[in-house]
C-alpha positions in Angstrom: 59.9 -98.3 -7.9 59.8 -100.6 -4.9 57.5 -100.1 -1.9 60.5 -99.1 0.3 61.8 -96.6 -2.3 58.3 -95.0 -2.5 58.2 -94.8 1.3 61.6 -93.3 1.5 60.8 -90.7 -1.2 58.4 -88.9 1.1 61.4 -87.9 3.3 62.2 -85.1 0.8 59.7 -82.3 -0.1 58.7 -82.7 -3.7 59.4 -86.5 -3.8 62.4 -88.3 -5.2 65.2 -90.1 -3.4 67.9 -88.5 -1.4 71.3 -89.1 -3.1 72.4 -91.4 -0.2 69.4 -93.7 -0.4 70.5 -97.3 -1.0 68.8 -99.6 -3.5 67.9 -103.0 -2.1 69.0 -106.1 -3.9 66.0 -108.0 -2.6 63.0 -105.7 -2.4 60.6 -106.7 0.5 57.5 -108.7 -0.2 54.9 -106.0 -0.6 52.4 -108.5 0.6 54.3 -109.0 3.8 53.5 -107.3 7.0 54.0 -103.6 7.6 56.5 -104.4 10.3 58.8 -106.2 7.9 58.7 -103.2 5.5 59.5 -100.9 8.5 62.4 -103.0 9.6 63.9 -102.8 6.0 63.4 -99.0 6.0 65.1 -98.7 9.4 68.1 -100.7 8.2 68.3 -98.7 5.0 68.1 -95.4 6.8 70.8 -96.6 9.3 73.2 -97.2 6.5 72.4 -93.8 5.0 72.9 -91.6 8.1 76.7 -91.2 8.0 76.1 -87.7 6.6 74.6 -85.4 9.2 71.4 -83.5 8.4 72.4 -80.5 10.5 75.9 -79.2 9.5 77.9 -76.1 10.2 77.1 -75.1 6.6 73.3 -75.2 7.0 73.3 -74.0 10.6 71.4 -70.7 11.5 74.0 -68.1 10.4 73.0 -65.8 13.2 74.1 -68.4 15.8 77.5 -68.8 14.1 78.3 -65.1 14.4 77.0 -64.8 18.0 79.6 -64.5 20.7 79.5 -64.3 24.5 82.9 -63.5 25.9 81.9 -63.9 29.5 81.7 -67.7 29.0 84.1 -67.9 26.1 87.4 -69.8 25.4 89.1 -68.6 28.6 86.3 -70.0 30.7 86.5 -73.3 28.8 90.2 -73.5 29.6 89.5 -72.5 33.2 87.2 -75.5 33.5 89.8 -77.8 32.0 92.4 -76.5 34.5 90.0 -77.2 37.4 89.7 -80.8 36.2 93.5 -81.1 35.8 93.9 -79.9 39.4 91.4 -82.5 40.5 93.5 -85.2 38.9 96.5 -84.1 40.8 98.3 -82.2 38.0 100.9 -79.8 39.4 100.3 -76.1 38.9 101.8 -73.0 40.4 98.4 -72.4 42.1 95.9 -74.5 44.0 92.6 -73.4 42.5 91.0 -71.3 39.8 89.6 -67.9 40.8 86.7 -67.2 38.5 86.8 -63.4 38.3 85.2 -63.5 34.9 81.5 -63.4 35.8 79.3 -61.7 38.4 78.4 -64.9 40.2 78.2 -63.7 43.8 77.6 -66.9 45.7 80.2 -68.8 43.7 82.7 -66.2 45.1 81.7 -66.9 48.7 78.8 -64.5 49.3 76.3 -66.0 51.8 72.6 -66.0 50.8 70.3 -63.6 52.6 68.5 -65.6 55.3 65.1 -64.0 54.6 65.3 -65.0 50.9 66.1 -68.6 51.5 63.5 -69.0 54.3 60.7 -67.7 52.1 61.9 -69.9 49.2 62.1 -72.9 51.5 58.6 -72.5 52.6 57.1 -72.1 49.2 58.9 -75.3 48.2 58.1 -77.3 51.4 54.9 -76.4 53.2 55.8 -78.7 56.1 58.2 -75.9 57.2 55.2 -73.8 58.2 55.2 -75.8 61.4 58.8 -74.9 62.1 58.7 -72.5 65.2 62.2 -71.1 64.3 60.8 -69.4 61.2 59.3 -66.1 62.0 55.7 -65.1 61.2 56.5 -62.4 58.6 58.4 -65.0 56.6 55.5 -67.4 56.7 53.1 -64.6 55.7 55.2 -63.8 52.6 55.3 -67.4 51.6 51.5 -67.8 52.1 50.9 -64.7 49.9 53.1 -66.1 47.1 51.4 -69.5 47.3 47.9 -68.0 47.3 48.7 -66.5 43.9 49.5 -69.9 42.4 47.2 -72.5 41.0 46.6 -75.3 43.5 48.7 -73.3 46.0 51.9 -74.8 44.5 54.9 -73.3 42.8 54.9 -76.5 40.7 52.0 -75.1 38.7 52.2 -72.8 35.6 51.6 -69.1 36.2 50.2 -66.5 33.9 52.7 -65.8 31.2 53.5 -62.4 32.6 53.9 -63.9 36.1 52.0 -64.3 39.4 49.6 -61.4 39.7 50.3 -60.6 43.4 54.0 -60.5 42.8 53.5 -58.1 39.9 51.5 -55.9 42.2 54.4 -56.0 44.7 56.8 -55.1 42.0 54.7 -52.1 41.0 54.5 -51.0 44.7 58.3 -51.3 45.0 58.9 -49.2 41.9 56.4 -46.6 43.1 58.1 -46.3 46.4 61.6 -46.2 44.8 60.6 -43.4 42.5 59.0 -41.2 45.2 55.3 -42.0 44.5 55.3 -42.0 40.7 52.6 -44.6 39.8 53.4 -48.0 38.5 50.8 -50.3 36.8 51.1 -54.0 37.6 49.8 -54.7 34.0 53.1 -53.1 32.8 55.2 -55.6 34.8 56.5 -58.8 33.2 58.3 -61.3 35.4 61.1 -63.1 33.6 63.9 -65.6 33.7 66.5 -63.1 35.0 66.6 -59.7 33.5 68.2 -61.3 30.4 65.0 -63.2 29.6 63.0 -60.0 29.5 65.7 -58.1 27.6 65.7 -60.8 24.9 61.9 -61.0 24.7 61.5 -57.3 24.1 64.5 -57.0 21.8 63.0 -59.7 19.6 60.1 -57.3 18.8 62.5 -55.2 16.7 63.5 -58.1 14.3 62.0 -56.3 11.3 63.2 -54.3 8.4 62.2 -50.6 8.3 62.6 -48.6 5.1 64.4 -51.6 3.6 67.0 -51.7 6.3 67.8 -53.8 9.4 66.7 -52.4 12.7 69.7 -50.9 14.7 70.3 -51.3 18.4 72.6 -48.7 20.0 74.9 -50.2 22.7 77.6 -48.7 24.9 81.2 -49.7 24.2 82.3 -51.3 26.4 79.1 -53.3 26.6 77.7 -56.3 28.4 78.0 -59.1 25.8 74.4 -60.2 26.3 73.4 -57.4 23.9 75.9 -58.1 21.1 75.0 -61.8 21.3 71.2 -61.2 21.2 71.6 -58.6 18.5 73.4 -61.2 16.4 70.8 -63.9 17.3 67.9 -61.8 16.2 69.7 -60.6 13.0 69.7 -56.9 14.1 72.4 -54.3 13.5 74.7 -53.4 16.4 75.3 -49.7 16.6 78.3 -48.9 18.9 78.6 -45.7 20.8 81.8 -45.2 22.9 81.8 -44.2 26.6 84.5 -41.7 27.5 87.2 -43.4 29.6 88.9 -40.0 30.3 85.7 -38.8 32.0 85.1 -41.9 34.3 83.4 -43.7 31.4 80.9 -40.8 31.0 78.3 -40.8 28.2 78.8 -37.8 25.8 75.7 -36.9 23.8 77.9 -35.8 20.8 79.1 -39.4 20.6 75.5 -40.7 20.5 74.9 -38.2 17.7 77.9 -39.4 15.8 76.9 -43.0 16.2 73.3 -42.6 15.1 74.2 -40.5 12.0 76.8 -43.0 10.8 74.4 -45.9 11.5 71.7 -44.6 9.3 73.8 -45.3 6.2 73.3 -49.1 6.9 70.4 -49.5 9.2 67.4 -47.9 10.9 68.4 -47.2 14.6 65.4 -48.0 16.8 66.7 -48.9 20.2 69.0 -47.2 22.7 70.5 -49.4 25.4 71.8 -47.7 28.6 73.4 -49.7 31.4 73.3 -47.8 34.7 75.3 -48.5 36.9 77.6 -49.7 34.1 78.7 -53.1 33.2 81.7 -53.6 32.7 82.7 -50.0 33.5 81.2 -49.4 36.9 80.1 -45.8 36.2 77.0 -44.2 37.6 75.1 -41.7 35.5 74.2 -38.3 36.9 70.6 -37.1 36.7 71.7 -34.4 34.2 73.2 -37.0 31.9 70.1 -39.1 32.0 68.0 -36.1 31.0 70.3 -35.4 28.1 70.0 -39.1 27.0 66.2 -39.0 27.2 66.1 -35.8 25.1 68.4 -37.4 22.5 66.3 -40.6 22.4 63.1 -38.5 21.9 64.7 -36.5 19.1 65.9 -39.6 17.3 62.7 -41.7 18.0 64.5 -44.4 19.9 63.0 -47.0 22.3 65.0 -46.9 25.6 66.3 -50.1 27.2 67.2 -49.0 30.8 69.3 -51.9 32.2 69.2 -51.1 35.9 70.1 -54.4 37.5 72.8 -52.9 39.6 70.7 -50.1 41.1 71.5 -51.3 44.7 75.3 -51.3 43.9 76.4 -47.7 44.4 79.7 -47.2 46.2 80.8 -43.6 45.3 79.8 -41.1 48.0 79.0 -38.5 45.4 76.9 -40.7 43.2 73.2 -41.7 43.4 70.9 -44.0 41.4 68.3 -42.2 39.4 65.9 -44.5 37.5 65.2 -43.6 33.9 61.5 -43.9 34.5 61.6 -41.4 37.4 63.6 -38.9 35.4 61.5 -39.3 32.2 58.3 -38.9 34.1 59.4 -35.8 36.0 60.6 -34.2 32.8 56.9 -34.1 31.7 55.5 -34.2 28.2 56.5 -35.0 25.6 59.2 -37.1 27.3 56.9 -38.8 29.8 55.0 -40.3 26.8 58.1 -42.0 25.4 58.4 -45.8 25.0 60.8 -47.5 27.4 61.5 -50.7 29.2 63.5 -51.0 32.4 65.0 -54.2 33.8 65.8 -55.6 37.3 67.2 -58.9 38.5 67.7 -61.0 41.7 71.2 -61.9 40.4 72.9 -58.7 41.4 72.5 -56.0 44.1 73.0 -57.5 47.6 71.1 -60.6 46.7 73.4 -62.4 44.3 70.8 -65.2 43.5 72.2 -65.7 40.0 71.1 -69.3 39.5 67.6 -68.8 40.7 66.9 -66.7 37.5 64.4 -64.2 38.6 63.9 -60.8 37.0 61.3 -58.3 35.8 60.7 -55.7 33.1 58.5 -52.6 33.4 57.3 -51.4 30.0 56.1 -47.9 29.5 53.9 -46.3 26.8 54.0 -49.3 24.5 51.3 -49.4 21.9 48.5 -51.7 23.1 48.6 -53.9 20.0 52.4 -54.2 20.3 52.1 -55.1 24.0 49.5 -57.8 23.0 52.0 -59.3 20.6 54.7 -59.2 23.3 52.5 -61.1 25.7 51.6 -63.6 22.9 55.3 -64.2 22.3 55.9 -64.7 26.0 53.0 -67.1 26.3 54.7 -69.5 23.9 57.3 -69.9 26.7 54.5 -70.7 29.2 56.0 -68.8 32.2 59.2 -67.9 33.9 60.5 -70.0 36.8 58.1 -69.8 39.7 61.0 -69.9 42.2 62.6 -67.0 40.3 59.3 -65.1 40.6 59.2 -65.9 44.4 62.8 -64.5 44.7 61.7 -61.3 43.0 58.9 -61.0 45.5 61.5 -61.1 48.3 63.5 -58.3 46.7 60.5 -56.0 46.2 58.6 -57.0 49.4 61.4 -57.3 52.1 61.0 -57.2 55.8 60.0 -53.8 57.2 61.0 -52.0 60.4 59.2 -53.6 63.3 58.8 -57.0 61.7 60.7 -60.0 63.2 63.0 -60.6 60.3 64.0 -57.0 59.7 67.0 -56.7 62.1 68.8 -59.7 60.6 67.8 -58.8 57.0 69.1 -55.2 57.2 72.3 -56.4 58.9 73.0 -58.9 56.2 72.1 -56.5 53.4 74.2 -53.7 54.6 77.1 -56.0 55.4 77.2 -57.2 51.8 77.0 -53.7 50.3 79.6 -52.2 52.7 82.0 -55.1 51.9 81.5 -54.5 48.2 82.3 -50.8 48.7 85.6 -51.7 50.4 86.4 -54.2 47.7 85.7 -51.6 45.0 88.2 -49.3 46.5 90.7 -52.0 47.0 90.6 -53.1 43.4 90.8 -49.6 42.0 93.7 -48.6 44.2 95.6 -51.8 43.5 95.3 -51.7 39.8 96.4 -48.1 39.7 99.6 -49.1 41.4 100.6 -51.5 38.6 103.0 -50.5 35.9 101.2 -49.3 32.8 97.7 -49.6 34.4 95.0 -47.0 34.7 91.7 -47.9 36.4 88.7 -45.6 36.8 87.0 -45.7 40.2 84.4 -48.5 40.6 81.5 -46.2 41.3 78.9 -48.9 41.1 78.0 -52.4 39.8 80.5 -55.3 40.5 83.4 -54.9 38.1 86.6 -53.0 37.3 87.6 -52.4 33.7 91.2 -51.2 33.8 93.3 -50.2 30.8 96.9 -51.5 30.6 99.8 -51.0 28.3 101.7 -53.9 26.7 105.3 -53.9 25.5 105.8 -54.5 21.7 107.4 -57.9 22.4 104.2 -59.0 24.1 102.1 -57.8 21.2 104.4 -59.7 18.8 104.2 -62.8 20.9 100.4 -62.6 20.8 100.4 -62.4 17.0 102.6 -65.5 16.7 100.0 -67.6 18.5 97.1 -66.0 16.7 95.6 -64.2 19.7 94.6 -60.6 20.3 97.1 -59.0 22.8 94.5 -58.7 25.6 93.5 -62.3 25.1 97.1 -63.4 25.2 97.6 -61.5 28.4 94.5 -63.1 29.9 95.5 -66.6 28.9 99.0 -66.1 30.4 97.4 -64.9 33.6 95.1 -67.9 33.8 97.8 -70.5 33.1 100.3 -69.0 35.6 97.9 -67.9 38.4 94.5 -69.6 37.9 92.9 -66.2 37.8 90.2 -66.1 35.1 89.3 -62.6 33.7 87.6 -61.5 30.5 89.6 -59.6 27.8 88.4 -56.1 26.9 88.0 -57.1 23.3 85.0 -59.3 24.4 83.2 -56.1 25.5 84.5 -53.7 22.9 87.2 -51.1 23.3 88.8 -48.3 21.3 91.3 -49.5 18.7 94.8 -49.7 20.1 93.8 -49.9 23.7 93.8 -53.0 25.9 91.5 -53.7 28.9 90.0 -56.6 30.8 87.0 -57.0 33.1 87.3 -58.5 36.5 84.7 -58.8 39.2 85.2 -57.4 42.7 83.3 -60.4 44.1 85.9 -62.6 45.8 85.6 -62.2 49.5 87.9 -59.6 51.0 90.8 -61.9 52.1 90.5 -63.9 48.9 90.5 -60.7 46.9 93.7 -59.5 48.6 95.3 -62.9 47.7 94.1 -62.6 44.1 95.4 -59.1 43.7 98.7 -60.1 45.2 99.1 -62.9 42.7 98.0 -60.6 39.9 100.7 -58.0 41.0 103.4 -60.7 41.0 102.3 -62.0 37.6 102.2 -58.6 36.0 105.7 -57.7 37.1 107.0 -61.0 35.8 105.1 -60.6 32.5 106.5 -57.1 32.0 110.0 -58.2 32.8 109.7 -61.1 30.4 108.5 -59.0 27.4 110.5 -55.8 27.9 
C-alpha cells in the first residue's frame, strides 16, 4: 500500500479505503517532502468528492419530518412574488401583504420610544450626554450595563441571563400575580420565548417504560411545538379545542387524548397557549383550575405559553396566569412542576427581531434544574440586547417619571388599535359566504373556518394540494395576501381554516379585507 493510500485509509473508522478512493499511477516519493504528499492527497480527494458525504438519505430523520407552516411553501412563494414585482413583472396587486406571521413592526407598528431609547444607550454610551433623553431612561440603561462584565453588552452574561434583569423579571411577575413571590433563581432569560420552550422541551427526550415521551398540544396549535417535538424525537399528542364554544378547552377531550396516547407513548407534558395562537381565545379562571387538576391527576408537566398576556380585547375576558391560579389553589397543586413563558415579540412591544424572552420554572427537581442550566450553558447566553429589551418590558416607566406619559400613550394606543382591528377582522369574515369566525378575544390572529365547493376541492386534488392550501395559494397569486392554511396548525378532518394576523395597520387592514372579499366572491363564483 502506498503512503498516500495509507494516509487516506484513516479517513474511515476501522481503516480501509473508501470505494471512491483513486489509485495513483505514480505513487509519490515517500522520501519527498510532506508538502508534496499533501498536495497529492488534496488532488486525490478533490477527484473523489463528487459524491456528497451528507445526503438526504443519511440526514437526521427528525429534521426531515419537521415542518413549520408559518414559514412554509406559501411564504417562499410570497418572497418570489416580491422579487418579481421588484423586477417590474405585472401583477393584479402592487405589493405582498404578509398576514402569515405575527411580525408587528413589519406590518407598520411603530416601536415604543422608551424601549428604543434604552437599547440605544446600552449600545452607545455616548448618548448618555444627549440632553433630549430623560433621566429615567438613562437610569434604566446604567442599571442594565452595571450587570454586564466590563459594563458592555458585548460581553457574555451568565447562562441564565443578567442577574439584575432576572430580579426585575421576578418583581414584575410578583406584581402581576398580586404579591405571589417569584424567585430570580427560577428565571431564565432566553432567545425569545421559543428558545426557552425548546430548551425545556429537550429535557423530555427520553424513553419512559420503553415508550417515547408524549407532549400534549392543542389543535389548532402553534407550529413551534409540532416542529420541536419532531426535532427532539418526541411523540405529539393532539387534543382538540372546541370551535363551537369559542375554541374552549374541554377536560373530557384532554382525558380522551391522554388515554389514547398511552397506547403508543408516555404523556409527560401538557402545553397550554393562553391567549390562544392561532385561535385567539382567552381561558377563564375556572377552565385553568380544571386544566391544573387534570395535569396533577395525570402527572403532567405544564408548559404555560403566555406570550400574549397583554393582548386581551374581549370586555368579558381577563388574563389569569397559570402560576397565580396554581399557587392560589394550594397544595398539592401549588407543588406541581410548571414552566411559563413570556416574550418581547408580542404584546404591545412587537420587538420580534430582537429575540428576547424568559421562562419561569416552578418546583423543578434541583438536580434536573442543574442539568437544564448545564444544557443552556453550552449555548453560552442569550442575546444581551434581547435581555435588555425584556428589562424594558418588566421595568417600564412608572407614574411620575419623565418617560411615563409618552410610554403609556404609545402602549395604550397600540392595544386599543389592536382591539379595533380584532373586531374588524371578526365582523368582516363573518360577512363572507361560507365563513364562520369566532371572536378574536386575545392574541393577534383570526382562525376562521370556511366552506369550499366540491369543484374547488377537486381542483386542489388535481394539482396535489390540500383544499385549504389550494385556496391560500390562489389568494396569494391573485391578491398578494399571504396567509397560513389551517392544515399547518391542525384542524378537524373535513374542515378548512386559515390563520391571518390582525397586524396590518387599520387603513391597510381595511384594504386587505376588501381585496379578500373580492377574491372570495370571484373564487366561489368560479368553482360553483
